[in-house]
Structures are given as structure tokens and as C-alpha cells.
N, CA, C and O atoms as CSV, one atom per row, in Angstrom:
chain,resi,resn,atom,element,x,y,z
A,1,UNK,N,N,9.693,4.124,7.839
A,1,UNK,CA,C,8.771,4.452,7.679
A,1,UNK,C,C,8.135,3.840,9.043
A,1,UNK,O,O,8.858,2.879,9.304
A,2,UNK,N,N,6.952,3.958,10.207
A,2,UNK,CA,C,5.934,3.286,10.531
A,2,UNK,C,C,4.594,3.326,9.490
A,2,UNK,O,O,3.999,4.130,8.772
A,3,UNK,N,N,4.526,1.843,9.922
A,3,UNK,CA,C,3.223,1.567,9.055
A,3,UNK,C,C,2.334,1.597,10.181
A,3,UNK,O,O,2.838,1.426,11.291
A,4,UNK,N,N,0.862,1.820,10.068
A,4,UNK,CA,C,-0.049,2.071,10.599
A,4,UNK,C,C,-1.484,1.659,10.148
A,4,UNK,O,O,-2.235,2.590,9.855
A,5,UNK,N,N,-1.815,0.780,10.083
A,5,UNK,CA,C,-1.851,-0.823,11.260
A,5,UNK,C,C,-1.860,-1.928,10.087
A,5,UNK,O,O,-2.615,-2.006,9.118
A,6,UNK,N,N,-0.750,-2.789,10.484
A,6,UNK,CA,C,-0.602,-3.832,9.706
A,6,UNK,C,C,-1.510,-5.242,9.988
A,6,UNK,O,O,-1.251,-6.303,9.419
A,7,UNK,N,N,-2.541,-5.084,10.897
A,7,UNK,CA,C,-3.750,-6.454,10.732
A,7,UNK,C,C,-4.094,-6.268,10.531
A,7,UNK,O,O,-5.026,-6.930,10.987
A,8,UNK,N,N,-4.988,-4.745,9.119
A,8,UNK,CA,C,-5.371,-4.858,7.912
A,8,UNK,C,C,-5.439,-5.628,7.018
A,8,UNK,O,O,-6.227,-6.214,6.275
A,9,UNK,N,N,-3.548,-5.384,7.463
A,9,UNK,CA,C,-3.458,-6.415,5.719
A,9,UNK,C,C,-3.258,-7.993,6.467
A,9,UNK,O,O,-4.016,-8.867,6.046
A,10,UNK,N,N,-2.513,-8.281,7.287
A,10,UNK,CA,C,-2.755,-9.683,7.556
A,10,UNK,C,C,-4.469,-9.724,7.185
A,10,UNK,O,O,-4.765,-9.955,6.013
A,11,UNK,N,N,-5.721,-9.470,8.321
A,11,UNK,CA,C,-6.826,-9.561,8.150
A,11,UNK,C,C,-7.025,-10.066,6.374
A,11,UNK,O,O,-7.470,-11.112,5.900
A,12,UNK,N,N,-6.502,-8.865,5.731
A,12,UNK,CA,C,-7.378,-8.962,3.786
A,12,UNK,C,C,-6.397,-10.572,3.702
A,12,UNK,O,O,-7.220,-11.432,3.388
A,13,UNK,N,N,-5.201,-11.127,3.845
A,13,UNK,CA,C,-4.641,-11.692,3.372
A,13,UNK,C,C,-4.964,-13.255,3.750
A,13,UNK,O,O,-4.562,-14.305,3.249
A,14,UNK,N,N,-5.819,-12.991,4.796
A,14,UNK,CA,C,-6.633,-14.398,5.560
A,14,UNK,C,C,-8.366,-14.411,4.759
A,14,UNK,O,O,-9.065,-15.371,4.433
A,15,UNK,N,N,-8.538,-13.382,4.683
A,15,UNK,CA,C,-9.275,-14.003,3.726
A,15,UNK,C,C,-9.756,-14.769,2.870
A,15,UNK,O,O,-8.802,-14.987,2.124
A,16,UNK,N,N,-10.803,-15.436,2.413
A,16,UNK,CA,C,-10.875,-16.607,1.728
A,16,UNK,C,C,-10.411,-15.917,-0.020
A,16,UNK,O,O,-10.456,-14.749,-0.407
A,17,UNK,N,N,-10.112,-16.797,-0.545
A,17,UNK,CA,C,-9.558,-16.166,-1.969
A,17,UNK,C,C,-8.471,-14.985,-2.185
A,17,UNK,O,O,-8.390,-14.226,-3.151
A,18,UNK,N,N,-7.594,-15.037,-0.937
A,18,UNK,CA,C,-6.871,-13.866,-1.099
A,18,UNK,C,C,-5.825,-14.237,-0.182
A,18,UNK,O,O,-5.415,-13.202,0.344
A,19,UNK,N,N,-5.022,-15.551,0.376
A,19,UNK,CA,C,-4.332,-16.139,0.642
A,19,UNK,C,C,-3.004,-15.901,0.150
A,19,UNK,O,O,-2.105,-15.732,0.974
A,20,UNK,N,N,-2.746,-15.864,-1.132
A,20,UNK,CA,C,-2.031,-15.660,-2.450
A,20,UNK,C,C,-1.213,-14.166,-2.005
A,20,UNK,O,O,-0.097,-13.767,-2.340
A,21,UNK,N,N,-1.950,-13.719,-1.377
A,21,UNK,CA,C,-1.310,-11.629,-1.119
A,21,UNK,C,C,-0.231,-12.135,-0.191
A,21,UNK,O,O,0.890,-11.751,-0.525
A,22,UNK,N,N,-0.277,-12.945,0.956
A,22,UNK,CA,C,0.408,-13.319,1.717
A,22,UNK,C,C,2.127,-12.205,1.413
A,22,UNK,O,O,2.564,-11.076,1.636
A,23,UNK,N,N,2.419,-13.140,0.962
A,23,UNK,CA,C,3.674,-12.940,-0.142
A,23,UNK,C,C,3.962,-11.434,0.060
A,23,UNK,O,O,4.626,-10.894,0.944
A,24,UNK,N,N,3.351,-10.939,-0.897
A,24,UNK,CA,C,3.790,-9.697,-1.779
A,24,UNK,C,C,3.294,-8.597,-0.900
A,24,UNK,O,O,3.718,-7.545,-1.380
A,25,UNK,N,N,2.760,-8.425,-0.093
A,25,UNK,CA,C,1.846,-7.656,0.789
A,25,UNK,C,C,3.269,-8.370,2.041
A,25,UNK,O,O,4.035,-9.069,1.379
A,26,UNK,N,N,3.545,-8.332,3.030
A,26,UNK,CA,C,4.911,-9.182,3.722
A,26,UNK,C,C,5.958,-8.271,3.107
A,26,UNK,O,O,6.345,-7.353,3.829
A,27,UNK,N,N,6.585,-8.393,1.647
A,27,UNK,CA,C,7.488,-8.093,1.034
A,27,UNK,C,C,7.014,-6.781,1.338
A,27,UNK,O,O,7.856,-5.997,1.775
A,28,UNK,N,N,6.160,-6.487,1.236
A,28,UNK,CA,C,5.602,-4.962,0.935
A,28,UNK,C,C,5.945,-3.848,2.338
A,28,UNK,O,O,6.548,-2.781,2.225
A,29,UNK,N,N,5.464,-4.341,3.458
A,29,UNK,CA,C,5.664,-3.931,4.462
A,29,UNK,C,C,6.772,-4.549,5.488
A,29,UNK,O,O,7.061,-4.134,6.610
A,30,UNK,N,N,7.233,-5.506,4.877
A,30,UNK,CA,C,8.998,-5.279,5.440
A,30,UNK,C,C,10.274,-3.987,4.755
A,30,UNK,O,O,11.103,-3.267,5.312
A,31,UNK,N,N,9.860,-4.204,3.271
A,31,UNK,CA,C,9.956,-3.068,2.613
A,31,UNK,C,C,10.453,-1.717,2.826
A,31,UNK,O,O,11.483,-1.102,2.552
A,32,UNK,N,N,8.970,-1.394,3.615
A,32,UNK,CA,C,8.607,-0.221,3.751
A,32,UNK,C,C,8.927,0.264,5.255
A,32,UNK,O,O,9.078,1.384,5.742
A,33,UNK,N,N,8.956,-0.638,5.625
A,33,UNK,CA,C,8.892,-0.280,7.517
A,33,UNK,C,C,11.344,-0.172,7.911
A,33,UNK,O,O,11.966,0.205,8.905
A,34,UNK,N,N,11.923,-0.823,6.278
A,34,UNK,CA,C,13.113,-0.110,6.248
A,34,UNK,C,C,13.537,0.984,5.829
A,34,UNK,O,O,14.629,1.445,6.163
A,35,UNK,N,N,12.339,1.815,4.661
A,35,UNK,CA,C,12.323,3.085,4.235
A,35,UNK,C,C,12.885,3.534,4.480
A,35,UNK,O,O,13.429,2.803,5.308
A,36,UNK,N,N,13.481,4.539,4.470
A,36,UNK,CA,C,13.181,6.047,5.086
A,36,UNK,C,C,12.751,7.103,3.548
A,36,UNK,O,O,13.656,7.720,2.987
A,37,UNK,N,N,11.556,7.161,3.122
A,37,UNK,CA,C,11.122,7.839,2.398
A,37,UNK,C,C,10.878,9.161,2.335
A,37,UNK,O,O,9.894,9.570,2.951
A,38,UNK,N,N,11.608,10.003,1.675
A,38,UNK,CA,C,11.443,11.732,1.917
A,38,UNK,C,C,10.661,12.398,1.107
A,38,UNK,O,O,10.189,13.466,1.497
A,39,UNK,N,N,10.355,11.884,-0.227
A,39,UNK,CA,C,10.208,12.123,-1.301
A,39,UNK,C,C,9.390,11.152,-2.323
A,39,UNK,O,O,9.825,10.001,-2.269
A,40,UNK,N,N,8.332,11.324,-3.226
A,40,UNK,CA,C,7.872,10.999,-3.911
A,40,UNK,C,C,8.778,10.100,-4.631
A,40,UNK,O,O,9.047,8.905,-4.748
A,41,UNK,N,N,9.040,10.995,-4.958
A,41,UNK,CA,C,10.941,10.214,-5.952
A,41,UNK,C,C,11.191,9.113,-5.771
A,41,UNK,O,O,11.322,8.193,-6.579
A,42,UNK,N,N,11.253,9.131,-4.968
A,42,UNK,CA,C,12.275,7.952,-4.127
A,42,UNK,C,C,11.625,6.646,-3.969
A,42,UNK,O,O,12.115,5.517,-3.932
A,43,UNK,N,N,9.778,7.265,-3.839
A,43,UNK,CA,C,9.449,5.768,-3.266
A,43,UNK,C,C,8.680,5.346,-5.105
A,43,UNK,O,O,7.815,4.489,-5.283
A,44,UNK,N,N,9.287,6.191,-6.192
A,44,UNK,CA,C,8.526,5.293,-7.743
A,44,UNK,C,C,10.297,4.931,-7.846
A,44,UNK,O,O,10.517,3.940,-8.543
A,45,UNK,N,N,11.068,5.342,-7.480
A,45,UNK,CA,C,12.355,4.963,-7.520
A,45,UNK,C,C,11.922,3.204,-7.142
A,45,UNK,O,O,12.050,2.348,-8.018
A,46,UNK,N,N,11.549,2.949,-6.118
A,46,UNK,CA,C,11.859,1.861,-5.212
A,46,UNK,C,C,10.104,0.825,-6.072
A,46,UNK,O,O,10.078,-0.376,-6.339
A,47,UNK,N,N,9.387,1.444,-6.199
A,47,UNK,CA,C,8.331,1.069,-6.796
A,47,UNK,C,C,7.828,1.628,-8.277
A,47,UNK,O,O,7.189,2.680,-8.236
A,48,UNK,N,N,8.002,1.161,-9.296
A,48,UNK,CA,C,8.380,1.862,-10.604
A,48,UNK,C,C,6.427,2.296,-10.606
A,48,UNK,O,O,5.956,3.416,-10.803
A,49,UNK,N,N,5.598,0.933,-10.308
A,49,UNK,CA,C,4.530,1.120,-10.893
A,49,UNK,C,C,3.047,1.601,-9.871
A,49,UNK,O,O,1.837,1.464,-10.050
A,50,UNK,N,N,4.000,2.297,-8.610
A,50,UNK,CA,C,2.967,3.030,-8.010
A,50,UNK,C,C,2.500,4.146,-8.684
A,50,UNK,O,O,3.108,4.614,-9.646
A,51,UNK,N,N,1.400,4.639,-8.225
A,51,UNK,CA,C,0.558,5.940,-8.314
A,51,UNK,C,C,0.678,6.733,-7.122
A,51,UNK,O,O,0.202,6.337,-6.058
A,52,UNK,N,N,1.466,8.153,-7.266
A,52,UNK,CA,C,0.809,8.753,-6.427
A,52,UNK,C,C,-0.407,10.063,-7.272
A,52,UNK,O,O,-0.370,10.719,-8.313
A,53,UNK,N,N,-1.361,9.919,-6.139
A,53,UNK,CA,C,-2.191,10.412,-6.105
A,53,UNK,C,C,-2.285,11.856,-4.950
A,53,UNK,O,O,-1.318,12.307,-4.336
A,54,UNK,N,N,-3.765,12.402,-4.880
A,54,UNK,CA,C,-3.726,13.583,-4.086
A,54,UNK,C,C,-3.704,13.470,-2.997
A,54,UNK,O,O,-3.720,12.281,-2.679
A,55,UNK,N,N,-3.651,14.665,-1.540
A,55,UNK,CA,C,-3.834,14.403,-0.692
A,55,UNK,C,C,-2.456,12.987,-0.201
A,55,UNK,O,O,-2.551,11.951,0.457
A,56,UNK,N,N,-1.750,13.395,-0.641
A,56,UNK,CA,C,-0.643,12.515,0.385
A,56,UNK,C,C,-0.912,10.804,-0.174
A,56,UNK,O,O,-0.295,9.973,0.492
A,57,UNK,N,N,-1.460,10.455,-0.904
A,57,UNK,CA,C,-1.727,9.311,-0.989
A,57,UNK,C,C,-1.174,8.530,-2.070
A,57,UNK,O,O,-1.069,8.992,-3.206
A,58,UNK,N,N,-0.754,7.156,-1.699
A,58,UNK,CA,C,-0.633,6.479,-3.349
A,58,UNK,C,C,-1.022,4.721,-3.430
A,58,UNK,O,O,-1.254,3.758,-2.699
A,59,UNK,N,N,-0.927,5.024,-4.552
A,59,UNK,CA,C,-1.270,3.050,-4.980
A,59,UNK,C,C,-0.424,2.042,-5.216
A,59,UNK,O,O,0.444,2.293,-6.052
A,60,UNK,N,N,-0.415,1.131,-4.802
A,60,UNK,CA,C,1.093,0.198,-5.257
A,60,UNK,C,C,0.394,-1.247,-5.680
A,60,UNK,O,O,-0.538,-1.690,-5.007
A,61,UNK,N,N,0.643,-1.590,-6.244
A,61,UNK,CA,C,-0.028,-2.518,-6.988
A,61,UNK,C,C,0.875,-3.865,-6.526
A,61,UNK,O,O,2.083,-3.893,-6.761
A,62,UNK,N,N,0.344,-4.728,-6.003
A,62,UNK,CA,C,0.928,-6.031,-5.318
A,62,UNK,C,C,0.112,-7.247,-5.840
A,62,UNK,O,O,-1.071,-7.408,-6.137
A,63,UNK,N,N,1.361,-8.142,-5.831
A,63,UNK,CA,C,1.190,-10.274,-6.137
A,63,UNK,C,C,0.068,-9.442,-8.232
A,63,UNK,O,O,-0.889,-9.702,-8.962
A,64,UNK,N,N,1.174,-8.497,-8.092
A,64,UNK,CA,C,1.164,-8.878,-10.535
A,64,UNK,C,C,0.094,-7.856,-11.249
A,64,UNK,O,O,-0.230,-7.572,-12.402
A,65,UNK,N,N,-0.328,-7.402,-9.707
A,65,UNK,CA,C,-1.638,-6.175,-10.417
A,65,UNK,C,C,-2.729,-6.955,-9.628
A,65,UNK,O,O,-3.690,-6.189,-9.697
A,66,UNK,N,N,-3.108,-7.997,-8.948
A,66,UNK,CA,C,-3.811,-8.428,-8.844
A,66,UNK,C,C,-4.392,-7.953,-7.344
A,66,UNK,O,O,-5.415,-8.512,-6.950
A,67,UNK,N,N,-3.801,-6.997,-6.550
A,67,UNK,CA,C,-4.589,-6.425,-5.200
A,67,UNK,C,C,-3.573,-5.005,-5.604
A,67,UNK,O,O,-2.589,-4.831,-6.324
A,68,UNK,N,N,-4.519,-4.035,-4.600
A,68,UNK,CA,C,-4.061,-2.639,-4.891
A,68,UNK,C,C,-4.050,-2.516,-3.405
A,68,UNK,O,O,-4.547,-3.290,-2.587
A,69,UNK,N,N,-3.537,-1.647,-3.245
A,69,UNK,CA,C,-3.000,-0.676,-1.637
A,69,UNK,C,C,-2.664,0.737,-1.522
A,69,UNK,O,O,-1.767,1.421,-2.015
A,70,UNK,N,N,-3.505,0.953,-0.839
A,70,UNK,CA,C,-3.632,2.466,-0.690
A,70,UNK,C,C,-3.119,3.113,0.126
A,70,UNK,O,O,-4.197,3.459,0.610
A,71,UNK,N,N,-2.350,3.649,0.791
A,71,UNK,CA,C,-1.662,4.446,1.543
A,71,UNK,C,C,-2.044,5.791,1.625
A,71,UNK,O,O,-2.822,6.270,0.800
A,72,UNK,N,N,-1.384,6.693,2.898
A,72,UNK,CA,C,-1.869,8.075,3.095
A,72,UNK,C,C,-0.317,8.039,3.708
A,72,UNK,O,O,-0.052,7.088,4.443
A,73,UNK,N,N,0.612,8.924,3.471
A,73,UNK,CA,C,2.196,9.620,4.177
A,73,UNK,C,C,1.862,10.226,4.607
A,73,UNK,O,O,0.815,10.813,4.332
A,74,UNK,N,N,2.703,10.448,5.685
A,74,UNK,CA,C,3.448,11.843,6.315
A,74,UNK,C,C,4.656,11.708,6.592
A,74,UNK,O,O,5.204,11.215,7.577
A,75,UNK,N,N,5.354,12.523,4.979
A,75,UNK,CA,C,6.796,12.691,5.239
A,75,UNK,C,C,7.771,12.836,6.858
A,75,UNK,O,O,8.505,12.013,7.407
A,76,UNK,N,N,7.368,14.276,7.264
A,76,UNK,CA,C,7.841,14.895,8.084
A,76,UNK,C,C,7.903,13.399,9.465
A,76,UNK,O,O,8.906,13.104,10.115
A,77,UNK,N,N,6.469,12.683,9.568
A,77,UNK,CA,C,6.976,11.924,10.701
A,77,UNK,C,C,6.896,10.695,10.754
A,77,UNK,O,O,6.437,10.076,11.714
A,78,UNK,N,N,7.490,10.027,9.357
A,78,UNK,CA,C,7.733,8.932,8.228
A,78,UNK,C,C,6.736,8.001,9.042
A,78,UNK,O,O,7.143,7.250,9.929
A,79,UNK,N,N,5.226,8.117,8.629
A,79,UNK,CA,C,4.002,7.866,8.508
A,79,UNK,C,C,3.399,6.969,8.069
A,79,UNK,O,O,2.491,7.711,7.694
A,80,UNK,N,N,2.937,5.644,7.646
A,80,UNK,CA,C,2.132,5.526,6.495
A,80,UNK,C,C,1.255,4.487,7.012
A,80,UNK,O,O,1.452,3.452,7.650
A,81,UNK,N,N,-0.314,5.383,6.298
A,81,UNK,CA,C,-1.561,4.875,7.230
A,81,UNK,C,C,-2.251,4.124,5.974
A,81,UNK,O,O,-2.649,4.555,4.891
A,82,UNK,N,N,-2.237,2.875,6.525
A,82,UNK,CA,C,-3.220,2.030,5.187
A,82,UNK,C,C,-4.574,2.368,5.123
A,82,UNK,O,O,-5.376,2.153,6.033
A,83,UNK,N,N,-4.814,2.856,4.136
A,83,UNK,CA,C,-6.860,3.418,3.597
A,83,UNK,C,C,-7.632,2.169,3.312
A,83,UNK,O,O,-8.741,1.975,3.811
A,84,UNK,N,N,-7.036,1.310,2.498
A,84,UNK,CA,C,-7.867,0.222,1.215
A,84,UNK,C,C,-6.517,-0.724,1.274
A,84,UNK,O,O,-5.317,-0.451,1.233
A,85,UNK,N,N,-7.335,-2.100,1.401
A,85,UNK,CA,C,-6.215,-2.955,0.824
A,85,UNK,C,C,-7.511,-3.917,0.271
A,85,UNK,O,O,-8.569,-4.124,0.866
A,86,UNK,N,N,-6.929,-4.629,-1.558
A,86,UNK,CA,C,-7.887,-5.276,-1.991
A,86,UNK,C,C,-8.072,-5.789,-3.440
A,86,UNK,O,O,-7.331,-5.400,-4.343
A,87,UNK,N,N,-8.779,-6.408,-3.581
A,87,UNK,CA,C,-8.696,-7.063,-4.774
A,87,UNK,C,C,-8.679,-6.082,-6.152
A,87,UNK,O,O,-9.408,-5.096,-6.042
A,88,UNK,N,N,-8.203,-6.164,-6.993
A,88,UNK,CA,C,-8.231,-5.317,-8.399
A,88,UNK,C,C,-9.729,-4.506,-8.601
A,88,UNK,O,O,-9.983,-3.389,-9.051
A,89,UNK,N,N,-10.717,-5.747,-7.979
A,89,UNK,CA,C,-11.902,-5.404,-8.862
A,89,UNK,C,C,-12.684,-4.618,-7.282
A,89,UNK,O,O,-13.661,-3.930,-7.576
A,90,UNK,N,N,-12.435,-4.650,-6.088
A,90,UNK,CA,C,-12.459,-4.097,-5.381
A,90,UNK,C,C,-11.866,-3.409,-5.234
A,90,UNK,O,O,-11.562,-3.522,-4.047
A,91,UNK,N,N,-11.263,-2.445,-5.714
A,91,UNK,CA,C,-10.302,-0.920,-5.499
A,91,UNK,C,C,-11.083,0.089,-6.767
A,91,UNK,O,O,-11.147,1.315,-6.679
A,92,UNK,N,N,-11.674,-0.764,-8.002
A,92,UNK,CA,C,-12.084,-0.370,-9.081
A,92,UNK,C,C,-13.881,0.255,-8.454
A,92,UNK,O,O,-14.682,0.658,-9.297
A,93,UNK,N,N,-14.319,0.231,-6.706
A,93,UNK,CA,C,-15.301,0.332,-6.783
A,93,UNK,C,C,-15.451,1.826,-6.013
A,93,UNK,O,O,-16.336,2.680,-6.058
A,94,UNK,N,N,-13.608,1.701,-4.966
A,94,UNK,CA,C,-13.611,2.953,-4.252
A,94,UNK,C,C,-13.032,4.106,-5.050
A,94,UNK,O,O,-12.409,4.035,-6.109
A,95,UNK,N,N,-13.398,5.329,-4.247
A,95,UNK,CA,C,-12.122,6.662,-4.720
A,95,UNK,C,C,-11.358,7.030,-3.981
A,95,UNK,O,O,-11.523,7.811,-3.044
A,96,UNK,N,N,-10.215,6.382,-4.404
A,96,UNK,CA,C,-8.596,6.250,-3.756
A,96,UNK,C,C,-8.116,7.522,-3.311
A,96,UNK,O,O,-7.706,7.699,-2.164
A,97,UNK,N,N,-8.141,8.102,-3.883
A,97,UNK,CA,C,-8.481,9.713,-3.102
A,97,UNK,C,C,-8.516,10.183,-2.035
A,97,UNK,O,O,-7.725,10.758,-1.287
A,98,UNK,N,N,-10.307,9.658,-2.012
A,98,UNK,CA,C,-11.206,10.374,-0.326
A,98,UNK,C,C,-11.326,9.170,0.935
A,98,UNK,O,O,-11.734,9.296,2.089
A,99,UNK,N,N,-10.648,7.633,0.006
A,99,UNK,CA,C,-11.024,6.845,1.277
A,99,UNK,C,C,-9.526,6.701,2.429
A,99,UNK,O,O,-9.626,6.104,3.501
């Protein structure tokens, strides 16, 4: 999969108070880069706690559910677009199906 845009992930875990997110975010990024997902089922097999939303969005729980990552996936082009990365508290303030 092609992940667009990694700098957003890096900026997040460089924030004060979020440095502990680096390991789980980097692990997700490396695993996703190697993935060749063709369906939602394949994502759920790899990430059982992922939530599949409308409009081709997925919410990943990272860092023991301390952090949330919302992506939009285009299976035909094998592209994952980062839509949101933040703390669980920040996630509660957004609409993941529209961001």
C-alpha cells in the first residue's frame, strides 16, 4: 500500500505528550507499506480492532487505544490517505466519517 502522507504521522508523535505514540505509529506504517489489502476483510484479519466506516474509511486503534488513526483507502490504486491522527480525546471531537 502507498501511505499518503507520512509527515502528518511524524508531526503527531513529535508533539509534546505524544512521543510514546512513535512505536505504534511506525509499526502501523511499516506493516501497511508491506500490505496488499484487497478488501475490508483482509484489514480486519490483520487489525481485529479496526473499525470500518462508510466512505472507505477505517479507524485504527494505536498505542493500546490511546491514539486513533483515521484513513481513507482506495483499493484499486493501493493507496491509504491519512485523514486524522490524534489522541482518543481528540478523536471524540471529530466526525471520522467526514474528516
